[in-house]
DRENPA-3360 file (N, C-alpha, C; in nm, 2 decimals, always signed):
BEGIN
1 = MVTFGTMK = -5.13/-2.13/+4.32/-5.02/-2.21/+4.31/-4.90/-2.22/+4.40 ~ -4.86/-2.25/+4.51/-4.75/-2.25/+4.57/-4.61/-2.31/+4.49 ~ -4.48/-2.20/+4.45/-4.43/-2.23/+4.41/-4.29/-2.30/+4.48 ~ -4.17/-2.31/+4.48/-4.03/-2.35/+4.50/-4.02/-2.22/+4.59 ~ -4.05/-2.11/+4.48/-3.96/-1.96/+4.52/-4.07/-1.89/+4.67 ~ -4.16/-1.95/+4.63/-4.27/-1.85/+4.73/-4.27/-1.94/+4.89 ~ -4.24/-2.08/+4.84/-4.21/-2.11/+4.98/-4.06/-2.13/+5.05 ~ -3.97/-2.11/+4.99/-3.85/-2.06/+5.02/-3.87/-1.89/+5.09;
9 = NAWQLYFS = -3.96/-1.80/+5.01/-3.95/-1.67/+5.10/-4.01/-1.68/+5.22 ~ -4.11/-1.77/+5.23/-4.19/-1.81/+5.32/-4.12/-1.82/+5.46 ~ -4.03/-1.95/+5.42/-3.92/-1.97/+5.53/-3.87/-1.88/+5.56 ~ -3.76/-1.84/+5.46/-3.70/-1.68/+5.50/-3.75/-1.60/+5.59 ~ -3.87/-1.53/+5.56/-3.96/-1.50/+5.64/-3.96/-1.51/+5.81 ~ -3.97/-1.65/+5.78/-3.99/-1.72/+5.91/-3.86/-1.68/+6.02 ~ -3.75/-1.71/+5.97/-3.68/-1.74/+6.03/-3.56/-1.63/+6.05 ~ -3.65/-1.50/+5.94/-3.59/-1.37/+6.01/-3.62/-1.32/+6.10;
17 = RPNKRTIF = -3.68/-1.37/+6.21/-3.78/-1.33/+6.34/-3.69/-1.41/+6.42 ~ -3.60/-1.35/+6.47/-3.49/-1.44/+6.58/-3.57/-1.54/+6.70 ~ -3.71/-1.47/+6.72/-3.77/-1.56/+6.81/-3.83/-1.72/+6.79 ~ -3.85/-1.68/+6.61/-3.91/-1.78/+6.51/-3.79/-1.88/+6.54 ~ -3.67/-1.86/+6.51/-3.56/-1.97/+6.52/-3.55/-2.05/+6.62 ~ -3.55/-1.98/+6.75/-3.58/-2.05/+6.86/-3.65/-2.13/+6.89 ~ -3.78/-2.11/+6.88/-3.89/-2.14/+6.82/-3.88/-2.29/+6.78 ~ -3.78/-2.29/+6.66/-3.84/-2.40/+6.57/-3.72/-2.46/+6.62;
25 = LFTLSFLI = -3.60/-2.45/+6.68/-3.49/-2.50/+6.73/-3.54/-2.61/+6.80 ~ -3.61/-2.55/+6.92/-3.66/-2.60/+7.03/-3.75/-2.75/+7.03 ~ -3.84/-2.66/+6.89/-3.97/-2.77/+6.86/-3.88/-2.91/+6.82 ~ -3.80/-2.86/+6.72/-3.76/-2.99/+6.65/-3.63/-3.08/+6.77 ~ -3.56/-3.00/+6.86/-3.54/-3.07/+6.96/-3.57/-3.17/+7.05 ~ -3.73/-3.12/+7.10/-3.78/-3.16/+7.21/-3.89/-3.29/+7.12 ~ -3.88/-3.26/+6.97/-3.95/-3.39/+6.95/-3.85/-3.49/+6.94 ~ -3.74/-3.47/+6.85/-3.64/-3.55/+6.86/-3.62/-3.65/+6.97;
33 = ITLISFVY = -3.57/-3.60/+7.06/-3.61/-3.64/+7.24/-3.70/-3.71/+7.29 ~ -3.85/-3.68/+7.25/-4.00/-3.74/+7.25/-3.95/-3.89/+7.16 ~ -3.93/-3.86/+7.05/-3.92/-4.00/+6.98/-3.77/-4.09/+7.01 ~ -3.69/-4.07/+7.05/-3.61/-4.15/+7.11/-3.65/-4.19/+7.23 ~ -3.72/-4.11/+7.30/-3.79/-4.21/+7.43/-3.88/-4.29/+7.37 ~ -3.97/-4.28/+7.32/-4.05/-4.33/+7.27/-4.02/-4.46/+7.22 ~ -3.92/-4.46/+7.13/-3.83/-4.58/+7.10/-3.84/-4.70/+7.22 ~ -3.74/-4.61/+7.32/-3.68/-4.70/+7.44/-3.84/-4.80/+7.52;
41 = FLTFNENR = -3.94/-4.66/+7.54/-4.06/-4.67/+7.60/-4.13/-4.82/+7.54 ~ -4.15/-4.81/+7.38/-4.20/-4.93/+7.33/-4.14/-5.08/+7.36 ~ -3.98/-5.08/+7.33/-3.94/-5.19/+7.38/-3.99/-5.23/+7.57 ~ -3.93/-5.14/+7.60/-4.03/-5.19/+7.74/-4.16/-5.22/+7.79 ~ -4.26/-5.14/+7.69/-4.40/-5.22/+7.74/-4.40/-5.35/+7.61 ~ -4.34/-5.37/+7.48/-4.38/-5.49/+7.45/-4.30/-5.62/+7.56 ~ -4.28/-5.62/+7.63/-4.22/-5.71/+7.76/-4.33/-5.72/+7.89 ~ -4.43/-5.63/+7.87/-4.49/-5.60/+8.00/-4.61/-5.74/+7.94;
49 = TGYVFNDP = -4.67/-5.74/+8.06/-4.83/-5.83/+8.08/-5.00/-5.72/+8.07 ~ -5.03/-5.74/+7.98/-5.10/-5.64/+7.94/-5.27/-5.73/+7.96 ~ -5.36/-5.65/+7.96/-5.51/-5.65/+7.95/-5.57/-5.75/+7.85 ~ -5.61/-5.83/+7.85/-5.68/-5.91/+7.73/-5.85/-5.83/+7.73 ~ -5.86/-5.79/+7.59/-5.96/-5.71/+7.59/-6.07/-5.80/+7.53 ~ -6.20/-5.85/+7.52/-6.29/-5.89/+7.44/-6.36/-5.79/+7.34 ~ -6.32/-5.78/+7.23/-6.36/-5.67/+7.16/-6.51/-5.72/+7.07 ~ -6.63/-5.70/+7.11/-6.75/-5.74/+7.09/-6.72/-5.72/+6.90;
57 = ILNLFKPV = -6.67/-5.64/+6.87/-6.66/-5.58/+6.69/-6.57/-5.66/+6.67 ~ -6.43/-5.67/+6.70/-6.33/-5.83/+6.62/-6.38/-5.93/+6.64 ~ -6.50/-5.97/+6.75/-6.56/-6.11/+6.73/-6.66/-6.09/+6.59 ~ -6.70/-6.02/+6.53/-6.80/-6.01/+6.43/-6.72/-6.04/+6.28 ~ -6.62/-6.05/+6.29/-6.57/-6.11/+6.15/-6.39/-6.13/+6.18 ~ -6.35/-6.26/+6.09/-6.23/-6.29/+6.08/-6.15/-6.18/+6.01 ~ -6.00/-6.19/+6.07/-5.90/-6.09/+6.00/-5.89/-6.07/+5.89 ~ -5.86/-5.96/+5.80/-5.82/-6.00/+5.69/-5.67/-5.92/+5.65;
65 = AISELTFF = -5.59/-5.97/+5.56/-5.44/-5.91/+5.57/-5.44/-5.85/+5.44 ~ -5.43/-5.67/+5.52/-5.41/-5.59/+5.41/-5.33/-5.49/+5.44 ~ -5.19/-5.55/+5.50/-5.07/-5.45/+5.51/-5.07/-5.36/+5.45 ~ -5.01/-5.35/+5.33/-4.97/-5.35/+5.20/-5.03/-5.20/+5.18 ~ -5.17/-5.24/+5.16/-5.29/-5.09/+5.16/-5.29/-5.02/+5.26 ~ -5.28/-5.06/+5.36/-5.27/-4.99/+5.52/-5.16/-4.88/+5.53 ~ -5.03/-4.95/+5.47/-4.91/-4.91/+5.44/-4.92/-4.77/+5.32 ~ -5.01/-4.81/+5.25/-5.00/-4.69/+5.15/-5.07/-4.61/+5.17;
73 = ITYFFAIY = -5.18/-4.58/+5.26/-5.25/-4.49/+5.23/-5.24/-4.41/+5.34 ~ -5.18/-4.50/+5.50/-5.15/-4.40/+5.59/-5.01/-4.34/+5.55 ~ -4.92/-4.36/+5.48/-4.79/-4.30/+5.42/-4.81/-4.21/+5.31 ~ -4.89/-4.22/+5.22/-4.97/-4.13/+5.12/-5.01/-4.04/+5.22 ~ -5.09/-4.02/+5.32/-5.20/-3.93/+5.40/-5.08/-3.84/+5.45 ~ -4.97/-3.90/+5.50/-4.88/-3.86/+5.60/-4.79/-3.77/+5.48 ~ -4.72/-3.83/+5.43/-4.62/-3.76/+5.30/-4.70/-3.64/+5.25 ~ -4.83/-3.64/+5.20/-4.89/-3.55/+5.16/-4.93/-3.42/+5.23;
81 = GIIISFRE = -4.94/-3.45/+5.39/-4.97/-3.35/+5.47/-4.87/-3.30/+5.51 ~ -4.73/-3.33/+5.52/-4.63/-3.30/+5.56/-4.60/-3.20/+5.41 ~ -4.64/-3.24/+5.29/-4.57/-3.16/+5.18/-4.67/-3.03/+5.22 ~ -4.83/-3.09/+5.22/-4.92/-2.95/+5.22/-4.85/-2.85/+5.36 ~ -4.81/-2.90/+5.45/-4.78/-2.81/+5.60/-4.67/-2.75/+5.57 ~ -4.56/-2.79/+5.53/-4.44/-2.73/+5.50/-4.47/-2.59/+5.41 ~ -4.56/-2.60/+5.34/-4.58/-2.46/+5.24/-4.56/-2.34/+5.35 ~ -4.63/-2.40/+5.50/-4.65/-2.28/+5.57/-4.59/-2.27/+5.70;
89 = PALFVSLL = -4.46/-2.20/+5.75/-4.38/-2.28/+5.82/-4.45/-2.24/+5.98 ~ -4.55/-2.14/+6.02/-4.60/-2.15/+6.12/-4.69/-2.29/+6.14 ~ -4.78/-2.33/+6.02/-4.87/-2.43/+6.05/-4.76/-2.56/+6.07 ~ -4.65/-2.56/+6.03/-4.57/-2.67/+6.00/-4.50/-2.69/+6.16 ~ -4.44/-2.59/+6.20/-4.40/-2.63/+6.31/-4.50/-2.64/+6.45 ~ -4.61/-2.57/+6.41/-4.73/-2.65/+6.51/-4.78/-2.77/+6.52 ~ -4.75/-2.83/+6.40/-4.82/-2.96/+6.37/-4.69/-3.07/+6.42 ~ -4.59/-3.03/+6.39/-4.44/-3.08/+6.49/-4.47/-3.06/+6.59;
97 = QAYTIMTL = -4.55/-2.98/+6.69/-4.52/-2.97/+6.84/-4.67/-3.05/+6.85 ~ -4.78/-3.02/+6.80/-4.89/-3.14/+6.83/-4.84/-3.28/+6.82 ~ -4.76/-3.33/+6.71/-4.75/-3.44/+6.72/-4.63/-3.48/+6.84 ~ -4.56/-3.40/+6.86/-4.48/-3.43/+6.99/-4.58/-3.47/+7.15 ~ -4.69/-3.35/+7.13/-4.77/-3.37/+7.23/-4.85/-3.51/+7.23 ~ -4.88/-3.55/+7.11/-4.95/-3.69/+7.09/-4.89/-3.81/+7.10 ~ -4.77/-3.79/+7.09/-4.70/-3.92/+7.08/-4.61/-3.91/+7.25 ~ -4.63/-3.79/+7.35/-4.63/-3.79/+7.49/-4.80/-3.87/+7.52;
105 = FRMFCLYV = -4.91/-3.84/+7.49/-5.02/-3.90/+7.50/-4.98/-4.06/+7.48 ~ -4.92/-4.10/+7.37/-4.93/-4.22/+7.35/-4.82/-4.31/+7.46 ~ -4.76/-4.23/+7.47/-4.65/-4.31/+7.59/-4.77/-4.30/+7.74 ~ -4.82/-4.20/+7.76/-4.90/-4.24/+7.87/-5.03/-4.34/+7.88 ~ -5.06/-4.32/+7.73/-5.20/-4.41/+7.75/-5.12/-4.56/+7.77 ~ -5.06/-4.57/+7.67/-4.97/-4.73/+7.66/-4.95/-4.78/+7.78 ~ -4.90/-4.72/+7.88/-4.86/-4.74/+8.04/-4.97/-4.73/+8.11 ~ -5.09/-4.66/+8.12/-5.17/-4.65/+8.21/-5.30/-4.81/+8.14;
113 = VPLEAPVS = -5.31/-4.78/+8.03/-5.40/-4.91/+7.97/-5.29/-5.02/+7.84 ~ -5.21/-5.11/+7.94/-5.17/-5.19/+7.88/-5.25/-5.35/+7.82 ~ -5.25/-5.33/+7.68/-5.33/-5.44/+7.65/-5.24/-5.54/+7.58 ~ -5.27/-5.68/+7.55/-5.21/-5.77/+7.51/-5.33/-5.75/+7.36 ~ -5.22/-5.79/+7.24/-5.24/-5.76/+7.11/-5.39/-5.89/+7.10 ~ -5.48/-5.85/+7.00/-5.59/-5.92/+6.97/-5.53/-6.10/+6.94 ~ -5.63/-6.20/+6.98/-5.60/-6.34/+7.00/-5.56/-6.38/+6.81 ~ -5.66/-6.31/+6.74/-5.68/-6.33/+6.59/-5.57/-6.24/+6.52;
121 = IIPLKDTF = -5.51/-6.13/+6.58/-5.40/-6.02/+6.51/-5.34/-6.10/+6.41 ~ -5.35/-6.02/+6.26/-5.27/-6.05/+6.13/-5.14/-5.95/+6.18 ~ -5.02/-5.94/+6.23/-4.94/-5.83/+6.24/-4.89/-5.75/+6.10 ~ -4.89/-5.61/+6.18/-4.92/-5.50/+6.04/-4.74/-5.54/+5.98 ~ -4.74/-5.55/+5.88/-4.62/-5.52/+5.83/-4.55/-5.37/+5.77 ~ -4.51/-5.31/+5.88/-4.50/-5.15/+5.82/-4.34/-5.15/+5.81 ~ -4.29/-5.16/+5.71/-4.11/-5.10/+5.71/-4.05/-5.02/+5.78 ~ -4.18/-4.89/+5.78/-4.06/-4.78/+5.82/-4.08/-4.77/+5.97;
129 = LQSTFYSG = -4.19/-4.83/+6.00/-4.15/-4.84/+6.18/-4.09/-4.97/+6.22 ~ -4.13/-5.07/+6.17/-4.01/-5.20/+6.21/-3.88/-5.14/+6.19 ~ -3.83/-5.04/+6.10/-3.72/-5.03/+6.09/-3.66/-4.89/+6.19 ~ -3.79/-4.84/+6.24/-3.72/-4.70/+6.32/-3.75/-4.76/+6.49 ~ -3.90/-4.67/+6.49/-3.95/-4.72/+6.63/-3.95/-4.84/+6.70 ~ -3.98/-4.93/+6.60/-3.96/-5.11/+6.63/-3.84/-5.16/+6.63 ~ -3.76/-5.12/+6.62/-3.62/-5.13/+6.65/-3.59/-5.27/+6.57 ~ -3.65/-5.28/+6.44/-3.66/-5.41/+6.39/-3.71/-5.54/+6.43;
137 = RENLKDLF = -3.81/-5.56/+6.53/-3.86/-5.63/+6.58/-4.01/-5.60/+6.53 ~ -4.16/-5.69/+6.59/-4.24/-5.72/+6.53/-4.36/-5.64/+6.66 ~ -4.37/-5.54/+6.66/-4.43/-5.51/+6.77/-4.64/-5.52/+6.78 ~ -4.62/-5.59/+6.87/-4.79/-5.62/+6.87/-4.87/-5.53/+7.00 ~ -4.83/-5.47/+7.10/-4.87/-5.41/+7.20/-4.87/-5.27/+7.20 ~ -4.84/-5.22/+7.06/-4.81/-5.09/+7.09/-4.99/-5.06/+7.03 ~ -5.07/-5.05/+7.13/-5.22/-5.04/+7.08/-5.30/-4.91/+7.13 ~ -5.33/-4.91/+7.22/-5.41/-4.77/+7.33/-5.34/-4.64/+7.30;
145 = FSGHTATI = -5.33/-4.56/+7.19/-5.43/-4.55/+7.11/-5.38/-4.57/+6.95 ~ -5.43/-4.58/+6.87/-5.38/-4.62/+6.71/-5.24/-4.51/+6.69 ~ -5.15/-4.53/+6.65/-5.08/-4.39/+6.60/-5.10/-4.42/+6.48 ~ -5.13/-4.50/+6.38/-5.16/-4.43/+6.20/-5.28/-4.38/+6.19 ~ -5.37/-4.44/+6.28/-5.53/-4.34/+6.29/-5.49/-4.17/+6.33 ~ -5.39/-4.14/+6.45/-5.41/-4.07/+6.51/-5.35/-3.96/+6.45 ~ -5.23/-4.00/+6.33/-5.17/-3.91/+6.27/-5.24/-3.85/+6.15 ~ -5.29/-3.94/+6.10/-5.37/-3.87/+6.00/-5.48/-3.78/+6.02;
153 = FLFAFAFK = -5.54/-3.81/+6.16/-5.62/-3.71/+6.23/-5.60/-3.58/+6.24 ~ -5.46/-3.61/+6.30/-5.39/-3.49/+6.37/-5.36/-3.40/+6.25 ~ -5.29/-3.40/+6.08/-5.35/-3.36/+5.96/-5.49/-3.26/+5.95 ~ -5.58/-3.35/+5.96/-5.76/-3.30/+5.93/-5.76/-3.23/+6.02 ~ -5.74/-3.23/+6.17/-5.80/-3.14/+6.27/-5.72/-3.01/+6.24 ~ -5.58/-2.99/+6.19/-5.50/-2.84/+6.20/-5.49/-2.80/+6.02 ~ -5.56/-2.85/+5.94/-5.61/-2.79/+5.78/-5.71/-2.70/+5.85 ~ -5.68/-2.55/+5.77/-5.83/-2.49/+5.76/-5.90/-2.49/+5.64;
161 = KRETKVLF = -5.86/-2.55/+5.56/-5.90/-2.55/+5.43/-6.04/-2.70/+5.39 ~ -6.14/-2.63/+5.39/-6.26/-2.76/+5.41/-6.21/-2.85/+5.30 ~ -6.20/-2.85/+5.20/-6.18/-3.00/+5.08/-6.05/-3.04/+5.16 ~ -5.95/-2.98/+5.16/-5.84/-3.08/+5.24/-5.87/-3.11/+5.38 ~ -5.94/-3.04/+5.47/-6.02/-3.11/+5.59/-6.05/-3.22/+5.57 ~ -6.15/-3.23/+5.51/-6.22/-3.36/+5.45/-6.16/-3.49/+5.39 ~ -6.07/-3.41/+5.30/-6.00/-3.53/+5.27/-5.89/-3.63/+5.38 ~ -5.88/-3.53/+5.48/-5.75/-3.62/+5.55/-5.88/-3.70/+5.67;
169 = LIGALTVG = -5.99/-3.65/+5.65/-6.06/-3.74/+5.75/-6.11/-3.84/+5.68 ~ -6.15/-3.84/+5.61/-6.17/-3.94/+5.51/-6.03/-4.04/+5.53 ~ -5.94/-4.00/+5.50/-5.83/-4.14/+5.50/-5.82/-4.15/+5.65 ~ -5.82/-4.09/+5.74/-5.82/-4.11/+5.85/-5.91/-4.25/+5.90 ~ -6.05/-4.20/+5.80/-6.15/-4.30/+5.89/-6.10/-4.42/+5.84 ~ -6.06/-4.43/+5.71/-6.02/-4.55/+5.61/-5.93/-4.64/+5.71 ~ -5.79/-4.55/+5.74/-5.70/-4.62/+5.83/-5.73/-4.68/+5.93 ~ -5.83/-4.61/+5.98/-5.93/-4.68/+6.10/-5.95/-4.82/+6.08;
177 = VLVVLQHV = -6.01/-4.80/+5.97/-6.12/-4.91/+5.96/-6.03/-5.06/+5.88 ~ -5.90/-4.99/+5.82/-5.81/-5.11/+5.80/-5.75/-5.20/+5.87 ~ -5.73/-5.10/+6.00/-5.63/-5.19/+6.13/-5.70/-5.25/+6.18 ~ -5.85/-5.21/+6.22/-5.91/-5.33/+6.26/-5.99/-5.42/+6.20 ~ -5.96/-5.41/+6.07/-6.02/-5.53/+5.98/-5.92/-5.65/+5.96 ~ -5.79/-5.59/+6.02/-5.69/-5.67/+6.03/-5.67/-5.75/+6.16 ~ -5.71/-5.66/+6.23/-5.70/-5.70/+6.40/-5.61/-5.64/+6.45 ~ -5.53/-5.53/+6.37/-5.42/-5.48/+6.46/-5.44/-5.43/+6.59;
185 = HYSIDVFA = -5.54/-5.34/+6.56/-5.56/-5.28/+6.69/-5.74/-5.31/+6.75 ~ -5.77/-5.29/+6.86/-5.92/-5.32/+6.90/-6.00/-5.18/+6.87 ~ -6.12/-5.24/+6.84/-6.19/-5.07/+6.82/-6.16/-4.95/+6.90 ~ -6.16/-5.00/+7.01/-6.14/-4.89/+7.12/-6.01/-4.78/+7.08 ~ -5.93/-4.88/+7.05/-5.78/-4.81/+6.99/-5.83/-4.67/+6.87 ~ -5.90/-4.70/+6.78/-5.90/-4.64/+6.70/-6.01/-4.56/+6.72 ~ -6.12/-4.59/+6.77/-6.19/-4.49/+6.83/-6.17/-4.36/+6.94 ~ -6.03/-4.40/+7.02/-5.97/-4.28/+7.11/-5.90/-4.19/+7.03;
193 = APVFAFLA = -5.84/-4.23/+6.90/-5.71/-4.22/+6.85/-5.78/-4.04/+6.78 ~ -5.89/-4.03/+6.74/-5.92/-3.87/+6.72/-5.91/-3.81/+6.83 ~ -5.95/-3.87/+6.96/-5.99/-3.75/+7.07/-5.88/-3.73/+7.11 ~ -5.75/-3.79/+7.10/-5.60/-3.73/+7.13/-5.53/-3.69/+7.05 ~ -5.60/-3.67/+6.94/-5.55/-3.63/+6.79/-5.59/-3.45/+6.84 ~ -5.71/-3.45/+6.85/-5.77/-3.33/+6.86/-5.72/-3.27/+7.02 ~ -5.68/-3.33/+7.12/-5.64/-3.30/+7.24/-5.53/-3.23/+7.18 ~ -5.45/-3.27/+7.13/-5.28/-3.27/+7.11/-5.28/-3.09/+7.03;
201 = IKIQKKVK = -5.38/-3.10/+6.94/-5.39/-3.00/+6.83/-5.47/-2.87/+6.95 ~ -5.54/-2.90/+7.00/-5.61/-2.81/+7.11/-5.51/-2.72/+7.22 ~ -5.43/-2.82/+7.27/-5.32/-2.78/+7.38/-5.22/-2.70/+7.28 ~ -5.21/-2.76/+7.18/-5.08/-2.64/+7.10/-5.10/-2.53/+7.05 ~ -5.22/-2.50/+7.04/-5.30/-2.36/+6.99/-5.28/-2.30/+7.12 ~ -5.33/-2.37/+7.23/-5.31/-2.27/+7.41/-5.18/-2.24/+7.39 ~ -5.13/-2.32/+7.38/-4.95/-2.30/+7.42/-4.90/-2.14/+7.32 ~ -4.96/-2.19/+7.19/-4.92/-2.06/+7.07/-4.74/-2.04/+7.06;
209 = LS = -4.70/-2.15/+7.06/-4.55/-2.13/+7.02/-4.51/-2.18/+6.90 ~ -4.55/-2.11/+6.77/-4.52/-2.13/+6.59/-4.51/-1.96/+6.52;
% end
């Protein structure tokens, strides 16, 4: 069992190496800059005209309003993932870097694949996103690829312990199903999410800055 003292010692040991302090500060700074840029990008993206995608999977059923369930499962796994990774400084920093890479991927994909929201969408009520990245508005075009799904997949691909990895894979698949059930995302948004999460992890490992 990891105690607070053990975790504190791990971070003290990590920061005792000057190069690690530099890496951590660089990682955190670049992540903050990326997230601020993403906020402005989403405002720009929301005002663009996108493509209408006739999704054969969404056509099979009517949307179901399950925002609260999606919100709970997404942030349960996100917070749990942060807690687990924070016990290991190198893992935590590598995840911050991978998340930054994934966010850059999202900006690129949203720019080159602008989509209109599904006609039958029931907008997802996400208090956290609306008060941060969505600048208080209801974003409908934050589509390709699904950030909710990709974030949980990111944890799943980063963790090494089999039981933890399987748990987060189940969580990611569940979130993917839920956002499709509510027609918040097209099926292609969800199918693409693990691909870009995996690429972000792979690129971060190649860079080896943690």
